[in-house]
C-alpha positions in Angstrom: 66.7 45.0 119.2 67.5 44.5 122.8 67.1 40.8 122.4 69.5 40.7 119.4 72.1 42.7 121.3 71.8 40.5 124.3 72.1 37.4 122.0 75.1 39.0 120.2 76.9 39.8 123.5 76.3 36.3 124.7 77.6 34.6 121.5 79.9 37.1 119.9 83.1 35.1 120.6 81.6 32.1 118.9 80.2 34.2 116.0 83.4 35.9 115.3 85.3 32.6 115.5 82.9 31.1 112.8 83.3 34.2 110.7 87.1 34.0 111.0 87.1 30.3 110.0 84.9 31.1 106.9 87.2 34.0 105.9 90.3 31.7 106.3 88.6 29.0 104.2 87.8 31.5 101.4 91.4 32.9 101.4 92.9 29.3 101.3 90.6 28.4 98.4 91.6 31.5 96.5 95.3 30.9 97.2 94.9 27.3 95.9 93.1 28.4 92.8 95.7 31.0 92.2 98.5 28.5 92.6 97.1 26.1 90.1 96.3 28.9 87.6 99.9 30.1 87.8 101.2 26.5 87.5 99.0 25.7 84.4 100.0 28.9 82.7 103.6 28.2 83.3 103.3 24.6 81.9 101.4 26.0 78.9 104.1 28.6 78.2 106.8 26.0 78.6 105.0 23.7 76.2 104.6 26.5 73.7 108.3 27.4 74.0 109.3 23.8 73.6 107.1 23.4 70.5 108.4 26.6 69.1 111.9 25.5 69.7 111.3 22.1 68.2 109.6 23.6 65.1 112.3 26.3 64.8 115.0 23.6 65.0 113.3 21.5 62.4 112.5 24.3 60.0 115.9 25.9 60.4 117.1 23.0 58.2 115.2 24.3 55.2 115.3 27.5 53.2 111.9 27.6 51.4 109.6 25.2 53.1 108.3 24.7 56.7 107.3 21.5 58.4 104.1 22.1 60.4 104.0 18.6 61.9 106.8 16.2 62.6 104.4 13.2 62.5 103.1 11.2 59.5 99.5 12.1 58.6 98.4 8.5 58.1 100.5 6.5 60.6 101.1 9.2 63.2 104.8 8.1 63.5 107.4 10.7 64.0 109.5 11.5 61.0 112.8 9.7 60.8 116.1 11.4 60.0 116.0 10.0 56.5 112.6 11.5 55.9 113.9 14.9 57.1 116.7 14.5 54.5 114.1 13.7 51.9 112.3 17.0 52.7 115.5 18.8 51.9 115.3 17.9 48.2 111.7 19.2 48.2 113.0 22.3 49.8 115.6 22.7 47.1 113.0 22.2 44.4 110.7 24.9 45.9 113.7 27.2 46.3 114.6 26.9 42.6 110.9 27.5 41.6 110.6 30.5 43.9 113.8 32.0 42.3 112.5 31.2 38.8 115.3 28.7 38.1 113.0 26.4 36.3 115.7 24.4 34.5 117.4 23.4 37.8 114.0 22.5 39.3 113.2 20.4 36.2 116.4 18.5 36.6 115.3 17.3 40.0 112.4 15.3 38.5 112.8 11.5 38.0 113.1 10.3 34.4 109.7 8.6 34.8 108.0 11.8 35.9 109.5 13.6 32.9 108.5 10.9 30.5 104.9 10.6 31.9 104.1 14.3 32.5 106.7 16.7 31.3 108.8 15.3 28.4 110.2 18.7 27.6 111.2 21.7 29.8 108.5 23.7 28.1 105.9 21.2 29.3 107.0 21.6 32.9 107.0 25.4 32.6 103.5 25.7 31.0 101.7 22.9 32.9 103.3 23.1 36.3 105.5 26.1 37.0 103.3 28.8 35.5 100.2 27.4 37.2 101.9 27.0 40.6 104.9 29.2 41.2 104.8 32.0 38.5 104.0 35.6 39.4 105.1 35.6 43.0 107.2 33.8 45.6 105.2 31.1 47.3 104.9 30.0 51.0 105.1 26.2 51.1 104.4 23.8 54.0 105.3 20.1 53.9 104.2 17.2 56.0 104.8 13.5 55.6 101.8 11.6 54.2 103.3 8.1 54.4 106.7 6.6 53.8 108.3 8.7 51.0 105.2 10.6 50.0 104.7 14.2 51.2 101.6 16.4 51.3 102.6 19.9 50.1 100.5 23.0 50.5 101.5 26.0 48.3 100.1 29.3 49.5 100.5 32.9 48.4 103.3 34.6 50.4 101.5 37.2 52.5 104.7 39.2 53.0 105.2 39.4 49.3 101.5 40.0 48.2 100.0 41.5 51.4 97.1 39.1 51.1 96.1 35.5 51.8 93.2 33.5 50.4 92.4 29.8 50.7 91.1 29.9 47.2 94.7 30.4 45.8 96.1 27.5 47.9 97.3 24.6 45.8 97.8 21.1 47.2 100.2 18.6 45.8 101.6 15.2 46.7 105.4 14.8 46.0 107.2 11.5 46.2 110.9 11.3 46.9 112.7 8.6 44.9 116.2 7.4 45.6 117.9 6.6 42.3 120.5 3.8 41.7 123.3 6.3 42.1 121.9 7.2 45.6 120.5 10.6 44.5 117.1 11.9 45.5 114.7 12.8 42.7 111.1 13.9 42.7 107.7 12.7 41.3 105.4 15.7 41.5 101.8 16.6 40.8 100.3 13.5 42.4 102.5 11.1 40.4 103.7 8.4 42.9 105.9 5.9 41.1 106.5 3.5 38.3 106.5 -0.2 38.9 108.3 -2.4 36.3 106.2 -5.5 35.9 107.1 -7.3 32.6 104.7 -10.3 33.1 103.6 -12.1 29.9 100.9 -14.7 28.9 100.0 -16.4 25.6 96.5 -17.7 24.9 94.3 -18.1 21.8 97.1 -16.9 19.6 97.5 -13.7 21.6 100.5 -12.7 23.6 100.1 -10.0 26.1 102.9 -8.4 28.3 102.1 -6.0 31.1 105.2 -3.9 30.9 104.8 -1.4 33.8 102.3 0.5 35.9 102.3 4.2 36.7 100.6 5.0 40.0 99.1 8.3 40.7 97.3 9.5 43.9 93.9 9.2 42.2 94.3 6.5 39.5 96.7 4.1 37.9 97.9 3.6 34.3 99.1 0.2 32.9 101.1 0.0 29.8 100.7 -3.4 27.9 102.1 -4.8 24.7 99.7 -7.0 22.7 100.8 -9.3 19.8 98.0 -10.8 17.6 99.3 -14.0 16.0 95.9 -14.9 14.6 94.5 -14.2 11.1 91.7 -12.2 12.5 91.6 -8.6 13.9 90.9 -8.7 17.6 89.3 -6.0 19.8 90.3 -6.0 23.5 87.0 -4.6 24.6 83.9 -3.2 22.9 83.4 -0.6 25.7 79.7 -1.5 26.0 80.2 -2.3 29.7 82.3 -0.1 31.9 83.0 -3.1 34.3 84.4 -5.5 31.7 88.0 -4.2 31.5 89.6 -4.0 34.9 92.4 -4.7 37.3 91.9 -6.7 40.5 93.5 -6.8 43.9 94.3 -9.7 46.2 91.0 -9.1 48.0 89.0 -9.6 44.8 88.1 -5.9 44.4 87.7 -4.7 40.8 88.9 -1.3 39.5 87.5 -0.6 36.0 89.1 1.3 33.2 88.4 4.8 32.2 86.5 3.5 29.3 85.4 7.0 28.1 89.1 8.0 27.7 90.0 5.3 25.2 88.5 4.7 21.8 87.9 1.4 19.9 90.7 2.1 17.5 93.2 2.0 20.3 91.9 -1.4 21.5 92.0 -2.9 18.0 94.9 -5.1 17.0 95.3 -6.3 13.4 96.6 -9.8 12.4 100.3 -10.2 13.0 100.5 -6.8 14.7 102.3 -5.9 17.9 100.8 -2.9 19.6 101.5 -1.0 22.8 98.5 0.3 24.7 98.2 2.4 27.9 95.0 2.0 29.9 93.9 4.2 32.8 92.0 2.6 35.8 90.0 3.9 38.7 92.5 2.8 41.3 93.5 5.3 43.9 96.9 4.9 45.6 96.9 2.7 48.7 100.2 1.6 50.3 98.6 -1.8 51.3 96.8 -2.4 48.0 98.2 -5.4 46.0 97.0 -5.5 42.3 97.6 -9.0 41.0 95.3 -9.4 37.9 94.7 -7.5 34.7 91.5 -8.7 33.0 89.7 -8.3 29.6 86.5 -10.1 30.2 84.8 -9.2 26.8 87.6 -9.7 24.2 86.4 -10.0 20.7 88.6 -12.5 18.8 87.0 -11.9 15.4 86.3 -8.2 15.1 85.3 -8.6 11.4 82.4 -10.8 12.4 81.4 -8.4 15.2 81.4 -5.4 12.8 78.9 -7.0 10.4 76.6 -8.2 13.3 73.5 -6.1 12.9 72.3 -6.1 16.5 75.5 -5.9 18.5 73.6 -6.2 21.8 72.9 -9.8 20.8 76.6 -10.6 20.1 78.0 -13.0 22.7 81.1 -14.5 21.1 83.4 -13.0 23.6 86.7 -14.3 25.1 88.3 -13.7 28.4 92.0 -12.8 28.8 93.4 -12.6 32.3 97.0 -12.1 33.1 98.6 -12.4 36.5 100.8 -9.4 37.5 
């Protein structure tokens, strides 16, 4: 003990100086850490306030929808002022639906959307409104998917129902179309657009016109007109091969028809008959996809002979009809 006290007395100035330096270093480190913590919290709060202000400013333009993200889902680009204007017509549509004004909501649909999906107001009420908006006011969020297509999430309104469940959330894709009179109208329920084609070809006494294509988010439908100028009944496809009736893009990819959704009678064209046929294809929407061919690779030019052929698997008298669109 005496040795320690003697050592301490001899070195106490140096010892306390070292202890003082250590304490100062610890205090300085704590002050630096506190400074950066306060600064980071301040920056975080400022960012949250800025984001809230931005979202509040954007959403204040709408009555019944909110915009969760100002950037496009696919491109990442910030929404333009024209796209913000397009959302206003979606907002008006949702507002009408939430208020039960179904007739006004129906009038905001394009003529093509009505023709394709809801030819009468009752169709719209039963097939869309009752399944999506009836019973309670809905909470709706919108974000731009790409160009004039918007991804729409429709939720139960927690303030109105007191509950929320992901199972009751409905998702839709709504396309905003500008009409010739510069009015905005809507294609809803995954219906994207109608493309007027009107391309024709004559071959083997058959004239085919691809009139228009209706594009949906998950598939496409092509409406064609076929005139049979021969003396034999023709069959556009015998449906024995799901790959034989298809559309093709500029990269050579084939998109076959929904063969199971069409029967042979619909594909049969009698002599001197002109017939309009709509065929659905496995072709999901893609903004960069370019469909340029419609192909029937197993057309039967003499359906009478085919019908009496006992073993149809051995029948090989097929024709190919391909039309550029």
